N, C-alpha and C positions, 0 to 999 in steps of 0.2 A: 650384669649390673654391679652387683657387689664387688666383683674383682676390678671391676673401672674404677668403682667409689675409693677401696683401696688405694688403687695406682694414684687418684687424685691426693688423699689423706698423704702418702710416702711424700709427693711431691710438696705439700704444704711445709712438712717437716723440712724436707731438703733446704727450701726456700727461706725458710726461717732460720735454721742453721747457718746458712751461707751468708744470710744477712748480719749475723750476730757477730760471725769470723771477720767479716769483709773490713779493710781497713780504708778505703776510700767512701767518701758520703754517698757518692754517684753511685757506687756498687750497693750501697745499702740500700740506696730508694728503688735501684732496679729489682733487688732480690724481694724487697717488699712487695714492689708491684707485680711481681710473677708469682709470690704466695698470694695475694689476694685475688689473681686470675684463679689461682687452681682453686680456692675454696669458691668462686663463684662457677665454677666446672662440676665440683661436688654437689653443691645445689641443685645445680641442674640435672645432674644425675639422679640424684634422690627423687626431684619431681617427675621427672621420667619414669623411672623404677615403681612410685606409687600408680601412676597412671596405667601402665603396662601390667600391674601387678593384678588386675582386676580383667584384663582382655587376653593375658598369654597365660594358658599352664603351664607350669613347671613339671618338668620330668622328675622322676624319683629320684633318678641316678644323678642328676643335676643337683637337687638337694643334698645327696651324699658327697658330692664331689666341689662343692662350693667352699667347704670349709676348709678342704684340704689344698686347693689354690690358695685362697687365704694365706693360710699358714705356709705354702710356697714363696707367694709374694714377700712375706715378713721375713722370712729367713733370706731371700737372695736379692729383693729388690726395696730394700727397705732403709730410709734416711732418718736415722734418729742420731741424737749427738755420741751416744756410745760406737755405732756404727760407722759414725764418719770420722770420731777418733781413731779407731781401730784402721780402717782402710785408707786415710787421707792425709792424717795430719802425722808430721813427723816427730 
């Protein structure tokens, strides 16, 4: 769940960045809408995570693995302005 939430956060960052650099108003609106959808997904995932936390035992191995997975996503599937500038802007 933590990784899924992180993916949604990265999607929010991506769409907000795309909205900022988009030149056409229609594209800006689309990216803003997509960012809002990602916010809703993140909220839903957090709600599920809270509910399931009380019913599902987390294994010690996952406790140790989750931070590593988060770091991997941050380093490989992240949408920050710096990453976007580095990878997509000429």
